[in-house]
ZAMARGU-4260 file (C-alpha; in steps of 0.2 Angstrom, whole numbers, plus 5000, padded with zeros to 4 digits):
<rodrens>
0) 4521/5476/5524 | 4523/5458/5518 | 4520/5445/5532 | 4524/5426/5530 | 4519/5413/5544
5) 4536/5404/5544 | 4553/5408/5536 | 4569/5399/5538 | 4585/5407/5533 | 4603/5402/5530
10) 4618/5413/5534 | 4635/5413/5528 | 4646/5407/5543 | 4662/5415/5538 | 4654/5432/5536
15) 4645/5430/5553 | 4663/5427/5561 | 4669/5443/5553 | 4654/5452/5561 | 4643/5453/5545
20) 4626/5445/5541 | 4625/5438/5524 | 4609/5429/5519 | 4613/5414/5508 | 4596/5404/5508
25) 4578/5406/5512 | 4564/5393/5515 | 4546/5398/5516 | 4531/5387/5522 | 4514/5388/5513
30) 4517/5404/5503 | 4504/5410/5491 | 4514/5414/5475 | 4505/5422/5460 | 4513/5424/5443
35) 4503/5436/5432 | 4506/5438/5413 | 4497/5453/5406 | 4491/5455/5388 | 4507/5463/5383
40) 4517/5448/5390 | 4524/5457/5405 | 4526/5446/5420 | 4523/5451/5438 | 4527/5441/5454
45) 4516/5442/5469 | 4520/5433/5486 | 4509/5431/5502 | 4500/5419/5513 | 4482/5412/5512
50) 4478/5423/5526 | 4486/5440/5521 | 4485/5437/5502 | 4498/5440/5489 | 4507/5457/5486
55) 4517/5462/5472 | 4536/5459/5476 | 4543/5461/5458 | 4554/5474/5466 | 4562/5461/5477
60) 4567/5448/5464 | 4583/5456/5461 | 4588/5452/5479 | 4586/5434/5475 | 4601/5434/5464
65) 4612/5435/5480 | 4605/5420/5487 | 4612/5402/5485 | 4595/5393/5488 | 4577/5397/5489
70) 4564/5384/5495 | 4545/5383/5496 | 4536/5370/5506 | 4518/5367/5505 | 4515/5382/5494
75) 4502/5387/5482 | 4506/5394/5465 | 4493/5402/5454 | 4497/5406/5436 | 4486/5420/5428
80) 4486/5423/5409 | 4476/5439/5407 | 4478/5438/5388 | 4467/5422/5388 | 4458/5424/5404
85) 4465/5408/5410 | 4470/5404/5428 | 4480/5389/5433 | 4482/5384/5451 | 4495/5372/5458
90) 4492/5368/5476 | 4503/5358/5488 | 4519/5364/5479 | 4537/5359/5485 | 4551/5368/5476
95) 4569/5373/5477 | 4578/5386/5467 | 4597/5389/5465 | 4601/5406/5459 | 4618/5409/5451
100) 4627/5422/5442 | 4623/5415/5425 | 4608/5404/5428 | 4594/5399/5439 | 4589/5381/5442
105) 4572/5377/5448 | 4564/5361/5454 | 4546/5359/5458 | 4535/5344/5464 | 4516/5346/5466
110) 4500/5336/5464 | 4486/5342/5452 | 4470/5336/5460 | 4453/5333/5452 | 4436/5326/5458
115) 4442/5308/5454 | 4461/5308/5454 | 4477/5317/5459 | 4491/5319/5446 | 4509/5320/5453
120) 4519/5332/5443 | 4538/5337/5443 | 4546/5352/5435 | 4564/5355/5431 | 4568/5372/5424
125) 4583/5383/5420 | 4584/5402/5418 | 4599/5410/5410 | 4600/5427/5416 | 4612/5434/5402
130) 4601/5429/5388 | 4584/5430/5397 | 4580/5413/5390 | 4573/5398/5400 | 4569/5379/5397
135) 4556/5370/5407 | 4552/5351/5408 | 4537/5345/5416 | 4534/5326/5419 | 4521/5316/5426
140) 4518/5297/5428 | 4501/5299/5421 | 4482/5299/5425 | 4465/5295/5418 | 4463/5304/5401
145) 4449/5315/5407 | 4458/5321/5422 | 4474/5324/5412 | 4465/5334/5399 | 4456/5344/5412
150) 4472/5351/5418 | 4479/5356/5401 | 4477/5375/5400 | 4468/5380/5384 | 4480/5394/5381
155) 4494/5381/5380 | 4495/5375/5362 | 4478/5381/5359 | 4474/5372/5342 | 4481/5355/5349
160) 4471/5357/5365 | 4455/5360/5355 | 4457/5345/5344 | 4463/5333/5357 | 4450/5337/5370
165) 4436/5336/5357 | 4442/5320/5349 | 4450/5310/5363 | 4442/5302/5378 | 4443/5286/5389
170) 4458/5277/5394 | 4473/5283/5403 | 4488/5295/5399 | 4503/5286/5405 | 4521/5294/5407
175) 4521/5312/5400 | 4535/5324/5397 | 4532/5342/5392 | 4546/5354/5387 | 4544/5372/5385
180) 4556/5385/5380 | 4555/5404/5380 | 4563/5421/5384 | 4560/5437/5394 | 4561/5453/5384
185) 4577/5462/5386 | 4569/5479/5390 | 4567/5476/5408 | 4549/5474/5408 | 4549/5455/5410
190) 4539/5451/5395 | 4537/5432/5392 | 4537/5425/5375 | 4536/5406/5372 | 4548/5400/5358
195) 4546/5381/5359 | 4533/5368/5365 | 4535/5350/5364 | 4526/5336/5373 | 4527/5318/5373
200) 4516/5305/5381 | 4511/5287/5381 | 4493/5282/5382 | 4482/5266/5383 | 4464/5262/5381
205) 4459/5279/5372 | 4444/5281/5362 | 4449/5292/5347 | 4437/5299/5333 | 4449/5304/5319
210) 4435/5310/5308 | 4418/5316/5315 | 4408/5305/5303 | 4418/5289/5306 | 4416/5278/5321
215) 4429/5280/5335 | 4445/5269/5336 | 4444/5261/5354 | 4457/5253/5365 | 4470/5264/5357
220) 4488/5262/5364 | 4504/5270/5359 | 4513/5287/5360 | 4510/5305/5355 | 4521/5320/5353
225) 4514/5337/5349 | 4520/5355/5347 | 4512/5371/5346 | 4506/5368/5328 | 4506/5349/5326
230) 4502/5333/5334 | 4510/5316/5329 | 4504/5300/5336 | 4511/5282/5334 | 4497/5270/5337
235) 4503/5252/5342 | 4485/5245/5344 | 4467/5249/5343 | 4450/5242/5338 | 4439/5250/5325
240) 4422/5240/5325 | 4428/5222/5323 | 4445/5228/5315 | 4462/5228/5323 | 4471/5244/5320
245) 4490/5246/5321 | 4503/5250/5319 | 4497/5267/5313 | 4504/5285/5311 | 4493/5300/5314
250) 4499/5318/5310 | 4488/5333/5314 | 4494/5350/5309 | 4488/5368/5312 | 4499/5378/5300
255) 4497/5397/5301 | 4484/5405/5290 | 4479/5389/5282 | 4466/5376/5287 | 4471/5362/5299
260) 4476/5345/5291 | 4475/5327/5296 | 4485/5313/5289 | 4483/5295/5294 | 4494/5280/5288
265) 4487/5264/5296 | 4487/5245/5295 | 4470/5237/5298 | 4466/5218/5300 | 4450/5209/5302
270) 4433/5204/5293 | 4430/5211/5276 | 4412/5215/5281 | 4418/5226/5295 | 4430/5235/5284
275) 4417/5239/5272 | 4405/5244/5286 | 4418/5257/5291 | 4421/5263/5273 | 4402/5265/5271
280) 4403/5280/5282 | 4405/5298/5276 | 4415/5305/5269 | 4420/5289/5259 | 4403/5281/5258
285) 4410/5266/5248 | 4393/5258/5246 | 4387/5272/5236 | 4401/5273/5224 | 4404/5254/5218
290) 4393/5244/5208 | 4392/5229/5219 | 4384/5227/5236 | 4395/5230/5251 | 4382/5222/5262
295) 4385/5203/5262 | 4404/5204/5260 | 4414/5190/5268 | 4432/5186/5270 | 4447/5193/5280
300) 4457/5208/5275 | 4474/5215/5279 | 4474/5233/5274 | 4485/5248/5273 | 4476/5265/5272
305) 4482/5282/5270 | 4472/5298/5270 | 4478/5316/5270 | 4466/5331/5269 | 4461/5348/5277
310) 4449/5347/5291 | 4441/5363/5286 | 4429/5364/5277 | 4421/5347/5280 | 4430/5334/5271
315) 4422/5327/5255 | 4426/5311/5245 | 4438/5315/5231 | 4448/5326/5241 | 4454/5314/5255
320) 4471/5310/5248 | 4464/5292/5249 | 4476/5277/5245 | 4472/5260/5252 | 4479/5243/5247
325) 4470/5227/5255 | 4475/5209/5253 | 4459/5199/5255 | 4457/5180/5258 | 4441/5169/5257
330) 4432/5184/5249 | 4414/5183/5245 | 4408/5198/5235 | 4389/5198/5230 | 4384/5205/5214
335) 4402/5210/5208 | 4398/5203/5190 | 4380/5210/5189 | 4370/5196/5197 | 4385/5184/5198
340) 4393/5182/5216 | 4412/5180/5217 | 4417/5169/5231 | 4433/5160/5238 | 4443/5175/5232
345) 4462/5178/5236 | 4463/5196/5229 | 4472/5212/5231 | 4461/5228/5231 | 4468/5245/5228
350) 4457/5261/5230 | 4460/5279/5229 | 4450/5295/5227 | 4447/5291/5209 | 4445/5272/5206
355) 4444/5255/5213 | 4455/5240/5206 | 4453/5222/5211 | 4465/5208/5205 | 4467/5190/5210
360) 4459/5173/5209 | 4441/5168/5215 | 4426/5158/5210 | 4412/5164/5199 | 4397/5153/5202
365) 4409/5140/5208 | 4421/5141/5193 | 4439/5145/5198 | 4444/5160/5188 | 4457/5174/5188
370) 4448/5191/5189 | 4452/5209/5186 | 4440/5223/5191 | 4441/5242/5187 | 4429/5255/5192
375) 4431/5274/5190 | 4420/5282/5203 | 4406/5293/5196 | 4409/5285/5178 | 4398/5270/5178
380) 4402/5266/5160 | 4420/5263/5164 | 4417/5248/5175 | 4425/5232/5169 | 4427/5215/5175
385) 4439/5203/5166 | 4437/5185/5170 | 4448/5171/5164 | 4447/5153/5167 | 4444/5135/5161
390) 4426/5130/5158 | 4421/5112/5160 | 4404/5106/5154 | 4396/5109/5172 | 4404/5126/5172
395) 4396/5131/5156 | 4379/5125/5162 | 4381/5135/5177 | 4384/5151/5167 | 4369/5147/5155
400) 4381/5142/5141 | 4376/5124/5139 | 4383/5117/5123 | 4385/5099/5127 | 4376/5093/5111
405) 4391/5099/5101 | 4405/5103/5113 | 4414/5091/5124 | 4429/5094/5135 | 4436/5109/5143
410) 4439/5126/5135 | 4449/5141/5140 | 4439/5157/5141 | 4441/5176/5144 | 4426/5186/5148
415) 4424/5205/5150 | 4409/5212/5158 | 4403/5230/5157 | 4387/5239/5160 | 4375/5245/5146
420) 4365/5261/5145 | 4349/5251/5149 | 4356/5244/5165 | 4360/5227/5159 | 4377/5219/5158
425) 4386/5217/5141 | 4399/5203/5140 | 4413/5200/5128 | 4419/5182/5127 | 4434/5175/5119
430) 4436/5156/5121 | 4451/5145/5115 | 4442/5129/5109 | 4459/5119/5106 | 4457/5108/5121
435) 4439/5102/5117 | 4430/5091/5104 | 4418/5099/5093 | 4405/5090/5082 | 4391/5100/5073
440) 4387/5088/5058 | 4374/5101/5052 | 4388/5113/5049 | 4402/5101/5044 | 4410/5108/5060
445) 4421/5095/5068 | 4437/5096/5078 | 4448/5085/5088 | 4456/5090/5105 | 4472/5099/5101
450) 4467/5106/5084 | 4465/5125/5084 | 4448/5133/5087 | 4441/5149/5093 | 4424/5156/5099
455) 4421/5175/5101 | 4405/5183/5106 | 4396/5198/5112 | 4383/5194/5125 | 4369/5203/5135
460) 4366/5197/5153 | 4350/5199/5163 | 4350/5193/5181 | 4366/5184/5180 | 4361/5173/5164
465) 4365/5176/5146 | 4350/5184/5139 | 4356/5185/5121 | 4371/5183/5110 | 4372/5199/5099
470) 4386/5193/5089 | 4396/5177/5089 | 4410/5169/5078 | 4416/5151/5080 | 4430/5144/5069
475) 4437/5127/5068 | 4446/5118/5054 | 4440/5125/5038 | 4423/5132/5045 | 4419/5149/5052
480) 4402/5152/5059 | 4396/5170/5062 | 4379/5176/5069 | 4368/5180/5083 | 4357/5170/5095
485) 4342/5174/5107 | 4333/5165/5121 | 4316/5166/5130 | 4314/5180/5143 | 4319/5176/5160
490) 4334/5165/5156 | 4323/5152/5147 | 4328/5140/5133 | 4338/5147/5118 | 4325/5149/5104
495) 4334/5157/5089 | 4351/5157/5080 | 4354/5167/5064 | 4371/5167/5055 | 4382/5162/5041
500) 4394/5147/5039 | 4410/5151/5029 | 4419/5136/5022 | 4437/5139/5017 | 4444/5125/5005
505) 4462/5121/5002 | 4462/5125/4984 | 4452/5141/4987 | 4460/5150/5002 | 4454/5167/4997
510) 4436/5163/4993 | 4424/5157/5006 | 4409/5146/5002 | 4395/5154/5012 | 4379/5146/5019
515) 4366/5156/5027 | 4359/5147/5042 | 4343/5150/5053 | 4339/5140/5068 | 4323/5141/5078
520) 4317/5131/5093 | 4304/5119/5089 | 4296/5109/5104 | 4312/5101/5111 | 4322/5102/5096
525) 4328/5114/5083 | 4322/5118/5065 | 4336/5122/5054 | 4335/5131/5037 | 4351/5134/5027
530) 4354/5140/5009 | 4369/5143/4999 | 4373/5149/4981 | 4389/5138/4981 | 4383/5121/4983
535) 4399/5113/4976 | 4411/5120/4988 | 4399/5118/5002 | 4397/5099/4998 | 4416/5098/4997
540) 4417/5105/5015 | 4405/5091/5020 | 4417/5078/5014 | 4411/5076/4996 | 4425/5082/4985
545) 4418/5080/4968 | 4404/5093/4966 | 4405/5109/4957 | 4393/5124/4955 | 4375/5124/4960
550) 4363/5130/4974 | 4359/5122/4990 | 4344/5122/5002 | 4343/5112/5018 | 4328/5111/5029
555) 4332/5100/5045 | 4324/5096/5061 | 4337/5093/5075 | 4331/5082/5089 | 4336/5084/5107
560) 4348/5071/5114 | 4335/5062/5123 | 4321/5064/5110 | 4312/5048/5103 | 4311/5054/5085
565) 4328/5056/5076 | 4334/5071/5067 | 4329/5073/5049 | 4334/5084/5034 | 4328/5088/5017
570) 4341/5094/5005 | 4338/5102/4988 | 4351/5104/4975 | 4350/5114/4959 | 4362/5115/4944
575) 4376/5105/4951 | 4389/5094/4942 | 4395/5078/4951 | 4410/5069/4946 | 4419/5053/4950
580) 4405/5044/4958 | 4411/5026/4959 | 4395/5018/4962 | 4385/5028/4949 | 4399/5024/4936
585) 4397/5005/4940 | 4378/5006/4939 | 4379/5014/4922 | 4392/5002/4915 | 4383/4987/4921
590) 4366/4994/4914 | 4373/4997/4897 | 4358/5008/4893 | 4360/5018/4877 | 4360/5037/4882
595) 4369/5034/4898 | 4386/5027/4891 | 4393/5045/4891 | 4391/5045/4910 | 4403/5031/4911
600) 4416/5038/4900 | 4415/5057/4906 | 4414/5052/4924 | 4402/5067/4927 | 4384/5069/4930
605) 4374/5086/4928 | 4360/5088/4940 | 4346/5101/4936 | 4337/5097/4953 | 4338/5084/4967
610) 4328/5082/4982 | 4334/5071/4997 | 4325/5067/5013 | 4336/5058/5027 | 4336/5055/5045
615) 4351/5053/5057 | 4351/5036/5065 | 4367/5039/5075 | 4379/5054/5076 | 4389/5047/5061
620) 4376/5037/5051 | 4361/5044/5042 | 4347/5035/5032 | 4341/5041/5015 | 4323/5038/5015
625) 4319/5046/4999 | 4330/5055/4986 | 4326/5059/4968 | 4336/5068/4955 | 4334/5074/4937
630) 4346/5080/4924 | 4350/5080/4905 | 4358/5063/4906 | 4348/5053/4919 | 4335/5052/4932
635) 4338/5044/4949 | 4328/5038/4963 | 4338/5032/4979 | 4336/5026/4997 | 4348/5018/5010
640) 4360/5022/5023 | 4377/5030/5023 | 4390/5028/5037 | 4401/5043/5037 | 4413/5037/5050
645) 4417/5020/5041 | 4415/5027/5024 | 4402/5013/5019 | 4386/5014/5008 | 4371/5003/5008
650) 4360/5010/4994 | 4346/5004/4983 | 4338/5014/4969 | 4332/5016/4951 | 4340/5024/4936
655) 4330/5031/4921 | 4338/5035/4904 | 4337/5053/4899 | 4329/5050/4882 | 4312/5045/4890
660) 4308/5062/4898 | 4323/5072/4905 | 4327/5082/4890 | 4309/5088/4889 | 4307/5106/4894
665) 4295/5112/4907 | 4283/5118/4893 | 4282/5100/4887 | 4275/5093/4903 | 4257/5094/4898
670) 4260/5081/4884 | 4271/5069/4894 | 4256/5058/4896 | 4253/5055/4877 | 4272/5053/4874
675) 4273/5040/4887 | 4258/5031/4880 | 4265/5030/4863 | 4283/5025/4867 | 4280/5012/4881
680) 4262/5008/4881 | 4260/5018/4898 | 4276/5013/4906 | 4294/5018/4907 | 4310/5007/4907
685) 4322/5009/4921 | 4336/5000/4930 | 4335/4994/4948 | 4352/4993/4957 | 4360/4991/4974
690) 4376/4998/4981 | 4385/4991/4996 | 4402/4992/5003 | 4415/5006/5004 | 4412/5023/4996
695) 4428/5022/4986 | 4425/5004/4978 | 4407/4998/4982 | 4399/4982/4976 | 4385/4986/4963
700) 4372/4975/4957 | 4360/4979/4943 | 4342/4971/4941 | 4334/4968/4924 | 4325/4982/4916
705) 4310/4986/4925 | 4295/4997/4921 | 4289/5012/4930 | 4270/5016/4930 | 4265/5034/4925
710) 4259/5037/4942 | 4276/5034/4949 | 4284/5045/4936 | 4272/5059/4940 | 4277/5058/4959
715) 4295/5059/4954 | 4292/5074/4943 | 4283/5083/4957 | 4298/5080/4969 | 4310/5087/4957
720) 4299/5102/4953 | 4292/5098/4936
</rodrens>
């Protein structure tokens, strides 16, 4: 027997007038209603009171079809799912049902209580009797996140329940709407099957850990919608460390028979250091994969990040579906170029599972540059940093490329940095020298601004400084210099240069005149040694057009700019023919010495060997301190100054006719003394002269014939190698 404490009924008035009792409505106070779903899906209906307990009244449900209204006040509904051993109890339920021939409509209002809060819930449901289907919509104004998740049955959308309850906490769930659709089996057994599940809710202040190894996003606000096998969240705002997150879209799916997947598409703004700190966590671990230090990064970033990967097994880098693009302002990246810090950057960064790319503008050691960086993860040899910019004198000094002694003005350079197998950085340099002035007198290398010029080199860097130049090539005008250079360990002074200088002459465009050059650091200056087997073309490159053939050797000391001693040079010529030497022709003509008249007529002088010692008194002026020459026609001793810029000479010297000794072979030297004694009484006859004025048309004066003592002759012979 079923006993209820209080039941109110409604009768049909017309039927009552006719003497019949027709029940149209029932309202029950504080009933205890149990809906039990067994493992096969059959549904049983039990009714009672807290005092009497519930009894199975499934047999009576058919009688409800004849009612117009059924009401429950203060009731208790318990839902038991035996398949999952889950029980869900709803106390304090007020509800109304309106049975009809085609469909039932149900409205419920109840409060779900927990230890800290009470959650008001309303339900609106429709059951269509013909098809056995139903739709149910549950709504709530919300509650604290913990309380809301506590009343979510684990059997309802089990995968979503498991993920949300383990990854979401704090904050508040605001308005919530849950829609469920299903059907009862048509075999009369009232088996219940769920066909559809869709829930939407708003939230604020949540703490969400999207990945177990990553820090949580806090203060998350937005909306979420999920079904039985997926979850979609739209995040309007949130904080990740010191980063602001949002908008963002999150998709979590639990497809049948495959591992669950997570996809996130988010915009993130904030300090670059905070972004790097987040990306340093597994599974990305950015700091372990790039060549520069992620600690010490500065700047502000605006980033869009996309990841998509299975949650099982544990996600690993390279399989994250990572795509990120960041715009960074005021960036400082320590050690991006080996030991060179990059600062003041306005760059765009693109990163994925395979590689990192950085493009933009920045400053390297204070020098404004355009930069492009490429790094394939796991392939250290693929790292490249391309830098382009204009280098003023101070910028070159900052990079350890000071060339102020021969290079003045800006140059436009391109630099590519890449790691070497020994851990040091290699640099390929390409510099446009056109804007600069170049003056290297020792190499006849001179260029005015605007004239073409180029410098290319392969460098080795150590601790941010150029340690060596493995190969370089510099060209300006008719001169091309190739070679290598080294410096002291630890970025000390440059101490060696070895190379060749090639001179291309207008009348010999296909044949270079080569000079082999070696420079060594000596005290505060340089020691230069240069040799060439083509003295004539080389001298023409230095501005003397009237030389042919021969060999050349130069030994020079190049002083530092602030040195007290001037630069000096010793030049040795062998087997060279000089032509059209105006001042020499005038000296010969004025001397009228027999044996030298051919020089005046032929305008050529053959030199077997000549040795000159000179010092630079200014960048364009040098002083010949001592020069001697011998040949089949004459011997010469010379001193004075030459102004290259003004083309002026101030020379003094002595000319000796060839018939006194110059035609004598080396095997005759032992008898020179007796010959001199017999011919001149112990002295030689020579001509003293001076040459002053322009190189093209100098003023020449000749002194009367003078005598040279044998001791002076022996000194001359020694200098010219006899």
